[in-house]
Backbone as numpy.savetxt, mean C-alpha at the origin, in Angstrom:
# Nx Ny Nz CAx CAy CAz Cx Cy Cz
5.35 -14.65 4.01 5.95 -13.29 3.55 6.38 -12.71 2.04
6.70 -11.71 2.12 6.92 -11.71 0.41 8.69 -11.68 0.04
9.15 -12.31 -1.24 10.94 -12.47 -0.97 11.45 -11.09 -0.87
12.34 -10.79 -0.69 13.33 -9.64 -1.52 12.68 -9.19 -2.70
12.88 -9.91 -4.00 12.26 -9.30 -5.26 10.90 -8.49 -4.88
10.15 -9.19 -4.15 8.75 -7.80 -4.37 9.10 -7.23 -3.95
9.97 -6.62 -2.37 10.11 -5.66 -1.60 10.94 -4.57 -2.33
12.07 -5.22 -2.82 12.98 -4.39 -3.55 12.40 -3.74 -4.63
11.29 -4.39 -5.49 10.47 -3.23 -6.52 9.60 -2.61 -6.07
9.24 -3.33 -5.20 8.35 -2.27 -3.90 8.79 -0.71 -3.98
10.00 -0.97 -3.48 10.86 -0.06 -2.51 11.16 1.04 -3.77
11.73 0.30 -4.93 12.27 0.95 -6.15 11.17 1.83 -7.03
9.78 1.62 -6.59 8.29 2.60 -6.93 8.36 3.47 -6.26
8.64 3.42 -4.81 8.52 4.50 -4.41 9.54 5.40 -3.98
10.83 4.76 -4.23 11.83 6.04 -4.62 11.42 6.89 -6.09
11.46 5.78 -6.88 11.59 6.21 -8.51 10.29 7.80 -8.59
9.04 7.40 -7.53 7.99 8.16 -8.15 7.55 8.85 -6.38
8.82 8.95 -5.75 8.52 9.84 -4.34 7.36 9.92 -3.77
7.10 8.38 -3.23 5.63 8.35 -2.71 6.20 8.24 -1.41
5.87 9.12 -0.60 5.83 9.90 0.76 4.96 9.15 1.88
3.56 8.82 1.15 2.31 9.18 2.09 1.29 8.35 1.53
0.65 7.66 2.20 -0.34 6.45 1.95 -1.65 6.95 2.53
-3.15 6.43 1.90 -3.10 5.60 0.73 -2.38 5.84 -0.67
-1.51 5.39 -1.09 -1.02 6.19 -2.54 -1.99 6.26 -3.75
-1.54 7.49 -4.75 -2.17 7.69 -5.58 -2.24 6.81 -6.66
-2.61 5.92 -6.95 -2.70 4.54 -7.68 -2.10 4.86 -9.23
-3.37 5.94 -9.41 -3.36 6.62 -11.08 -1.94 7.34 -11.51
-1.58 8.18 -10.61 0.21 8.61 -10.99 0.87 7.53 -10.82
0.64 6.58 -10.42 1.74 5.70 -10.08 1.82 5.65 -11.56
0.45 4.99 -12.14 0.57 4.17 -13.67 0.72 5.62 -14.69
0.71 6.68 -14.54 0.85 7.88 -15.69 2.31 7.81 -15.60
3.23 7.82 -14.23 4.28 7.48 -14.31 5.39 6.56 -15.37
5.04 5.79 -15.08 5.17 4.37 -15.56 4.52 4.30 -17.40
3.88 5.71 -17.90 3.30 5.78 -19.22 2.52 5.26 -19.58
1.31 5.03 -18.71 0.20 4.61 -19.22 -1.03 5.60 -18.88
-2.00 5.27 -20.01 -3.43 5.85 -19.62 -4.49 5.19 -19.18
-4.87 5.69 -18.09 -6.22 5.08 -17.62 -7.23 5.80 -17.47
-7.97 4.29 -17.82 -9.40 4.57 -18.03 -10.19 4.07 -17.26
-11.22 4.50 -17.07 -12.54 3.42 -16.59 -12.96 2.80 -17.93
-13.79 1.23 -17.15 -14.29 0.78 -18.15 -15.09 1.42 -19.36
-16.21 2.66 -18.41 -17.54 3.33 -19.02 -16.24 4.21 -19.80
-15.20 4.65 -19.47 -14.59 5.85 -20.44 -14.30 5.14 -21.91
-13.75 3.84 -21.51 -13.01 2.78 -22.83 -14.39 2.70 -23.64
-15.19 2.57 -23.34 -16.30 1.96 -24.10 -16.66 3.13 -25.04
-16.40 4.31 -24.27 -17.32 5.14 -25.19 -16.37 5.70 -26.22
-14.81 5.46 -25.59 -13.76 6.04 -27.32 -13.40 4.57 -27.89
-13.67 3.01 -27.61 -13.40 2.68 -28.32 -13.95 1.17 -27.86
-15.72 0.40 -28.62 -16.21 -0.06 -27.96 -15.46 -1.80 -28.00
-14.79 -1.65 -29.00 -14.05 -3.14 -29.30 -13.10 -3.49 -28.41
-12.13 -2.15 -28.24 -11.63 -2.66 -26.88 -12.02 -2.72 -25.65
-13.21 -2.06 -25.33 -13.67 -2.42 -24.34 -14.42 -3.92 -23.97
-14.69 -4.38 -24.57 -15.35 -5.82 -25.63 -14.12 -6.66 -24.56
-13.07 -6.17 -25.44 -11.89 -7.03 -25.07 -10.94 -7.10 -23.80
-11.49 -5.88 -23.10 -11.08 -6.19 -21.25 -12.09 -6.80 -20.61
-13.49 -6.61 -20.66 -14.43 -7.26 -19.91 -14.17 -9.38 -20.40
-13.85 -9.25 -21.62 -13.47 -10.47 -21.98 -11.92 -11.58 -21.07
-11.28 -10.04 -20.75 -10.05 -10.57 -20.16 -10.36 -10.51 -18.69
-10.95 -9.10 -18.55 -11.20 -9.19 -16.57 -12.12 -8.26 -16.26
-13.20 -8.50 -15.52 -14.23 -7.66 -15.11 -13.65 -6.34 -14.14
-12.37 -6.75 -13.93 -11.78 -6.07 -13.04 -10.66 -5.08 -12.99
-9.70 -5.75 -13.88 -8.79 -4.37 -14.87 -8.26 -4.79 -15.99
-7.78 -4.12 -16.96 -6.78 -5.06 -17.96 -5.72 -4.16 -18.32
-4.66 -4.40 -18.85 -3.27 -3.52 -18.80 -2.88 -3.80 -20.38
-2.85 -3.11 -21.34 -2.58 -3.34 -22.39 -0.86 -2.89 -23.13
-0.15 -3.33 -22.97 1.24 -2.73 -22.88 1.87 -2.43 -24.77
0.74 -2.93 -25.36 1.35 -2.21 -27.05 0.16 -0.89 -26.98
-0.56 -0.54 -26.32 -1.13 0.78 -26.41 -1.08 1.54 -25.61
-0.34 1.18 -24.17 -0.01 1.66 -23.02 -1.64 2.01 -22.74
-2.26 1.31 -22.72 -3.90 1.74 -21.98 -4.13 0.94 -20.83
-4.00 1.16 -19.14 -4.71 0.58 -18.21 -5.99 0.62 -18.06
-7.26 -0.25 -17.90 -8.49 0.36 -17.54 -9.07 -0.46 -16.60
-9.88 -0.07 -15.81 -10.75 -0.97 -14.60 -12.00 -0.68 -14.45
-12.69 -1.32 -13.76 -14.15 -1.50 -13.64 -14.11 -0.46 -12.39
-15.24 0.90 -12.66 -15.77 1.51 -12.30 -16.29 1.79 -11.01
-17.39 0.16 -11.27 -18.45 -0.03 -10.87 -18.02 -1.14 -9.96
-16.75 -1.49 -9.89 -16.64 -1.98 -8.20 -15.96 -1.92 -7.35
-15.99 -1.96 -5.88 -15.65 -1.01 -5.26 -14.31 -0.80 -5.09
-13.80 0.93 -4.53 -12.70 1.03 -4.64 -11.86 0.58 -4.06
-11.57 -0.43 -3.06 -10.49 -1.19 -2.13 -10.11 -1.99 -3.44
-11.05 -2.70 -3.96 -10.50 -3.82 -5.26 -10.15 -3.26 -6.03
-10.37 -1.97 -6.78 -10.38 -1.65 -8.20 -8.60 -1.10 -7.84
-8.55 -0.53 -6.59 -6.98 -0.20 -6.92 -6.05 -1.21 -6.53
-6.91 -2.62 -5.64 -5.58 -3.47 -5.82 -5.51 -3.96 -7.15
-6.42 -4.08 -8.06 -6.00 -4.44 -9.36 -5.28 -3.51 -10.06
-5.25 -2.34 -10.26 -4.46 -1.10 -10.93 -2.89 -1.78 -10.55
-3.02 -1.63 -8.99 -1.46 -2.13 -8.99 -0.86 -3.55 -9.13
-2.21 -4.91 -9.26 -1.74 -5.81 -9.84 -1.34 -5.50 -10.92
-2.26 -5.31 -11.74 -1.43 -4.46 -13.35 -0.01 -3.83 -13.25
0.19 -2.99 -12.50 1.40 -2.59 -12.80 2.33 -3.16 -12.70
2.37 -4.52 -11.15 3.15 -5.19 -11.16 3.53 -6.11 -12.14
2.55 -6.50 -13.17 3.05 -6.88 -14.27 3.64 -6.37 -15.14
3.86 -4.97 -14.90 4.67 -4.04 -15.89 5.77 -3.75 -15.45
5.97 -4.05 -14.06 7.74 -3.70 -13.22 8.02 -5.04 -13.68
7.69 -6.13 -13.24 8.16 -7.16 -13.56 8.57 -7.88 -15.30
8.29 -6.91 -16.39 8.30 -7.04 -17.39 7.30 -8.95 -17.46
6.34 -9.42 -17.03 5.63 -10.52 -17.03 5.34 -10.74 -18.90
5.49 -11.65 -19.08 5.10 -12.40 -20.55 3.59 -13.29 -20.31
2.72 -13.49 -20.71 2.08 -14.30 -20.62 1.39 -14.29 -19.67
0.35 -15.52 -19.63 -0.18 -16.06 -18.37 0.13 -16.77 -17.54
0.57 -17.00 -16.40 0.99 -18.17 -15.53 0.34 -17.83 -14.01
0.63 -18.52 -12.93 0.30 -18.83 -11.60 1.76 -18.13 -11.05
2.68 -18.32 -11.45 3.60 -17.71 -10.78 3.72 -16.01 -11.05
3.42 -15.98 -12.31 3.10 -13.97 -12.30 1.90 -13.59 -12.03
0.97 -14.52 -11.68 -0.02 -13.19 -11.03 0.30 -13.60 -9.44
1.24 -14.69 -9.37 1.20 -14.45 -7.07 2.04 -13.50 -7.30
2.95 -13.27 -8.15 4.00 -11.85 -8.07 3.53 -10.68 -7.75
2.68 -10.50 -9.09 1.74 -9.37 -8.92 1.07 -9.17 -8.01
0.33 -10.06 -7.47 -0.48 -9.57 -6.07 -0.20 -9.47 -5.00
1.32 -10.24 -4.93 2.52 -9.55 -3.72 2.69 -8.56 -3.95
2.97 -8.07 -5.04 3.62 -6.85 -5.05 2.68 -5.65 -4.99
1.27 -5.83 -5.45 0.20 -5.05 -4.98 -0.14 -4.91 -3.84
-0.04 -5.97 -2.93 -0.10 -5.93 -1.32 1.11 -5.12 -0.98
2.13 -5.18 -1.08 3.52 -4.78 -0.30 3.30 -3.02 -1.08
2.69 -2.97 -2.04 2.83 -1.39 -2.24 1.74 -0.80 -2.03
0.81 -1.30 -1.80 -0.26 -0.17 -1.19 -0.34 -0.44 0.33
0.53 -1.39 1.02 0.61 -1.50 2.32 1.45 -2.12 3.14
3.14 -1.76 2.59 4.04 -1.98 3.21 3.98 -2.01 4.71
4.64 -3.60 4.54 4.26 -4.32 5.76 5.03 -3.55 7.43
6.05 -2.60 6.94 6.49 -1.65 7.97 5.55 -0.14 8.30
5.28 -0.05 7.19 4.06 1.29 7.12 2.81 0.61 7.83
2.36 -0.66 7.70 1.26 -0.98 8.71 1.71 -1.04 10.39
2.97 -1.51 10.18 3.26 -1.37 11.86 3.70 -0.40 12.46
3.60 1.10 11.80 3.87 2.33 12.47 2.37 2.99 12.04
1.71 2.51 11.59 0.37 3.17 11.48 -0.18 2.80 12.78
0.19 1.46 13.52 -0.52 1.18 14.65 -1.81 0.34 14.00
-2.08 -0.42 13.08 -2.84 -0.95 12.56 -2.78 -2.49 13.41
-3.59 -2.60 14.39 -4.81 -4.12 15.01 -5.15 -5.13 14.60
-5.60 -4.68 13.44 -6.80 -5.62 12.92 -6.73 -5.31 11.01
-7.03 -6.45 10.54 -7.41 -6.35 9.01 -8.12 -5.06 9.33
-9.38 -4.82 9.38 -9.94 -3.49 9.79 -9.23 -2.46 9.62
-8.07 -2.32 10.21 -7.62 -0.93 10.72 -6.70 -0.89 9.24
-6.16 -1.42 8.82 -5.39 -2.08 7.75 -6.46 -1.56 5.89
-7.53 -1.97 6.06 -8.74 -1.46 5.46 -8.42 -0.16 5.11
-9.15 0.52 6.54 -9.29 2.35 6.71 -8.14 2.84 6.63
-7.08 2.34 6.80 -5.72 3.71 6.60 -5.62 3.54 5.19
-5.58 1.98 4.63 -4.48 1.64 3.29 -5.95 2.25 2.45
-6.93 2.13 2.35 -7.79 2.11 1.01 -7.71 0.99 0.82
-7.93 -0.38 1.12 -7.88 -1.47 0.67 -9.49 -2.72 0.79
-9.84 -3.45 0.25 -10.52 -4.43 0.49 -10.15 -5.15 2.00
-11.59 -5.64 2.30 -11.28 -6.45 3.50 -10.92 -7.38 3.45
-10.90 -8.17 2.08 -9.77 -9.46 1.88 -8.61 -9.12 1.80
-8.11 -7.96 1.01 -6.67 -7.95 0.80 -6.25 -7.13 1.84
-6.53 -6.65 2.92 -6.27 -6.42 3.93 -5.80 -7.41 5.30
-6.69 -7.71 4.43 -6.92 -9.60 5.99 -5.48 -10.39 5.94
-5.32 -10.30 4.43 -3.70 -11.04 3.50 -2.49 -10.13 3.79
-3.08 -8.59 3.97 -1.57 -8.18 4.35 -1.49 -7.94 5.93
-2.75 -8.15 6.37 -2.34 -8.35 8.01 -1.90 -9.29 8.39
-2.20 -10.45 7.80 -1.48 -11.95 8.51 -0.41 -11.70 8.02
0.33 -11.19 7.00 1.60 -11.60 6.53 2.44 -10.29 7.37
1.84 -9.25 7.94 2.48 -8.16 8.50 2.52 -9.05 9.97
1.90 -9.77 10.31 1.99 -10.67 11.63 3.22 -11.48 11.56
3.68 -12.20 9.93 4.51 -12.69 9.99 6.00 -11.77 9.91
5.88 -10.92 9.49 7.09 -10.02 9.50 7.71 -9.44 10.77
6.41 -9.38 11.52 6.80 -8.54 12.51 7.50 -9.07 13.56
7.19 -10.77 13.51 7.70 -11.89 14.78 8.85 -11.92 14.01
9.04 -12.14 12.70 10.35 -12.19 12.09 11.46 -11.21 12.31
11.06 -9.80 12.37 12.09 -8.80 12.91 12.21 -8.31 14.21
11.05 -9.04 15.13 11.57 -9.16 16.52 12.14 -10.04 17.01
12.09 -11.29 15.98 13.28 -12.20 16.77 14.69 -12.50 15.53
14.65 -11.43 14.57 16.02 -11.56 14.08 16.26 -10.17 13.52
15.75 -9.39 13.46 15.87 -7.80 13.21 15.63 -7.61 11.67
15.73 -6.38 11.94 15.54 -6.17 10.16 16.14 -6.36 9.11
16.29 -6.65 8.03 16.67 -6.83 6.99 17.93 -5.29 6.80
18.33 -5.75 5.38 18.77 -4.33 4.43 17.62 -3.46 4.37
16.75 -4.49 3.44 15.80 -3.89 2.61 14.73 -3.14 3.81
14.47 -3.47 4.84 13.49 -3.04 5.90 13.98 -1.57 6.27
15.59 -1.87 6.63 15.48 -0.27 6.97 15.91 0.72 6.07
16.18 0.21 4.77 16.05 1.24 3.19 14.83 1.67 3.36
13.64 0.96 3.76 12.20 0.78 3.60 11.90 1.95 4.53
12.34 1.78 5.96 12.68 2.97 6.84 12.91 4.40 6.69
14.25 4.29 6.15 15.04 5.23 5.85 14.47 6.10 4.78
13.74 5.52 3.89 12.57 6.45 2.65 11.37 6.89 3.18
11.04 6.66 4.08 9.86 7.00 5.10 9.94 7.92 5.94
11.25 8.08 6.61 11.81 8.46 7.77 11.97 10.21 7.10
10.85 10.92 8.13 10.65 12.62 7.53 11.32 13.41 8.82
12.63 14.24 8.02 13.37 14.61 9.02 13.07 15.56 9.75
12.14 16.36 9.24 11.17 17.73 9.82 10.27 17.21 11.35
9.52 15.98 10.66 9.11 15.53 11.53 10.01 14.32 12.74
10.42 14.15 12.78 11.73 13.28 13.03 10.96 11.56 13.70
10.61 11.41 12.91 9.67 9.97 12.67 9.31 9.38 11.53
9.27 8.05 11.47 8.73 7.33 10.33 7.19 8.07 9.88
7.25 8.49 8.54 5.44 8.99 8.34 5.41 8.21 7.36
4.16 8.17 7.92 3.07 7.14 6.39 1.86 7.80 6.10
1.52 9.52 6.66 0.61 9.88 6.02 0.82 11.41 6.22
1.01 12.28 5.27 1.13 13.02 5.30 -0.07 14.10 4.68
-0.74 14.90 4.89 -1.97 15.78 4.70 -1.77 17.38 5.31
-2.79 17.69 4.84 -2.51 19.32 4.91 -4.20 19.86 5.80
-4.06 20.33 7.04 -5.87 20.72 7.28 -6.47 21.56 6.51
-7.45 21.18 6.29 -8.01 22.13 5.28 -8.62 23.52 5.86
-8.33 23.88 7.11 -8.98 24.51 7.68 -7.48 25.78 8.06
-6.64 25.26 8.89 -5.67 26.11 8.98 -4.49 26.03 8.38
-4.26 25.16 7.24 -3.68 24.97 6.23 -2.21 24.06 6.57
-2.16 23.97 7.93 -0.83 22.94 8.77 -0.48 21.57 8.00
0.71 21.49 8.10 0.67 19.89 7.71 0.81 19.08 8.26
0.32 18.01 8.33 0.10 16.91 9.46 0.83 15.83 9.10
1.56 15.49 9.95 2.01 14.16 10.06 1.19 12.97 10.59
0.76 12.22 10.19 0.31 10.79 10.88 -1.20 11.42 11.70
-1.47 12.23 10.92 -2.83 12.77 11.78 -4.12 12.62 11.06
-4.87 12.63 11.63 -6.41 12.59 10.97 -6.94 14.10 10.89
-6.25 14.95 11.87 -6.53 16.45 11.73 -5.93 16.87 13.06
-5.57 18.00 12.74 -4.76 19.36 14.22 -5.12 19.65 15.02
-6.80 19.80 14.90 -7.47 19.98 16.00 -7.42 21.76 16.53
-7.41 22.17 15.01 -8.02 23.80 15.07 -9.22 23.79 15.06
-10.01 23.14 14.71 -11.55 23.80 15.22 -11.90 23.29 16.08
-13.05 24.40 16.78 -13.84 24.02 17.86 -14.35 22.52 17.53
-15.07 22.96 16.96 -16.29 21.18 16.88 -15.24 20.26 15.51
-14.91 19.31 16.41 -13.47 18.27 15.34 -14.70 17.10 15.01
-14.34 16.64 13.99 -14.52 15.32 13.34 -14.21 14.31 14.15
-15.38 13.56 13.81 -15.51 11.75 14.90 -13.94 11.30 14.93
-13.89 10.99 15.77 -12.29 10.26 15.96 -12.22 9.05 15.56
-11.38 8.21 14.68 -11.82 7.15 14.22 -10.96 6.04 15.01
-11.56 5.03 15.48 -11.24 4.42 16.75 -11.10 3.39 16.00
-9.83 2.73 16.35 -9.18 1.63 15.59 -10.12 0.12 16.35
-10.12 -0.62 15.58 -10.92 -2.19 16.24 -9.74 -2.76 16.97
-10.02 -2.48 17.91 -8.69 -2.67 19.06 -8.95 -3.12 20.43
-9.41 -4.21 20.63 -9.47 -4.51 22.20 -8.71 -5.25 22.86
-8.96 -5.76 24.16 -7.73 -6.72 24.98 -7.99 -7.48 23.81
-8.97 -8.41 23.55 -8.68 -10.10 22.42 -8.14 -9.80 21.62
-7.67 -8.75 21.45 -6.97 -8.67 19.79 -5.57 -8.20 20.07
-5.07 -7.98 20.99 -3.58 -7.82 21.31 -2.63 -9.09 21.07
-2.60 -9.07 19.65 -2.36 -10.37 19.62 -0.52 -11.06 19.68
0.01 -9.87 20.27 1.37 -10.26 20.52 2.54 -9.21 21.35
2.09 -9.03 22.26 2.57 -7.74 23.32 4.13 -7.73 23.60
4.39 -9.10 23.54 5.67 -9.49 23.81 6.46 -9.61 22.38
5.79 -9.51 21.38 6.33 -9.82 20.56 6.73 -8.20 19.63
6.10 -7.28 19.97 5.82 -5.60 20.11 6.98 -5.45 20.98
7.32 -5.59 21.75 8.35 -4.88 22.53 9.62 -5.66 21.89
9.87 -6.70 21.90 10.41 -7.68 20.73 10.97 -6.61 19.61
10.11 -6.24 18.69 10.35 -5.30 17.86 11.24 -3.99 18.18
10.26 -3.45 19.13 11.38 -1.92 19.40 12.36 -2.55 19.72
13.00 -3.28 20.70 14.11 -3.64 20.83 15.28 -3.97 19.24
14.58 -4.12 18.62 15.13 -4.91 17.69 15.78 -3.70 16.70
14.53 -3.12 16.76 15.00 -1.53 16.02 15.87 -0.35 16.91
15.46 -0.84 17.79 16.55 0.57 18.92 18.11 0.07 18.81
18.25 -1.25 18.64 19.38 -2.05 18.49 20.11 -1.48 17.11
19.38 -1.00 16.17 19.51 -1.02 14.95 20.12 0.43 14.51
18.91 1.09 14.99 19.26 3.08 14.92 20.12 3.42 16.43
20.09 2.97 17.27 20.65 3.38 18.41 21.86 2.71 18.63
22.00 1.15 18.40 22.75 0.42 19.15 23.00 -0.05 19.98
21.95 -0.01 20.82 21.36 -0.17 22.26 21.57 -1.97 22.21
């Protein structure tokens, strides 16, 4: 599981940038912190020398703090590009200097927890890495790592209750109008209704195909742990 430094940093970004819904808008976050965001293709048209430098550094994404530029390879899968962009934001947030394995681990953990907070994975009812990849728009590899870490987080909360940071994360995403933890907010394109944690509102006669989570009896990894988790949450919320 990520340490408190990582979780605290992601919560600070959520609060500062007023992130209330997933999947997050990666480019908006980067622009908030003063970066100009380009695809590698756009960068090549503007500055071929800088483009060659980017490709020499990484074929995924590149950050230059001096010029305030972050570029990413538009030819990579979207989920991979999103992770790469938030990885670079992690370097900025932690003010990393130089390349080191520790810096890379921190940036990876930051990106994973920013894109798919473990508490959001829980309330989105993700029961597999496929669910995480679908809902939070991650690559399957990143989703697998996030889901494995979520299982550890879930077991810890079920056994020891929520930490102060868990509680702060819950409170940040708690929506008073919806009266619940909200992980997704969208507007119905047909009737304009605001939807909380729903893919559609059912106003149309012909509904879109429903997404069916990849979850069967063989994937019920720990139902007892889930009941313990709910008990821990209720004790914190209601003093039960």
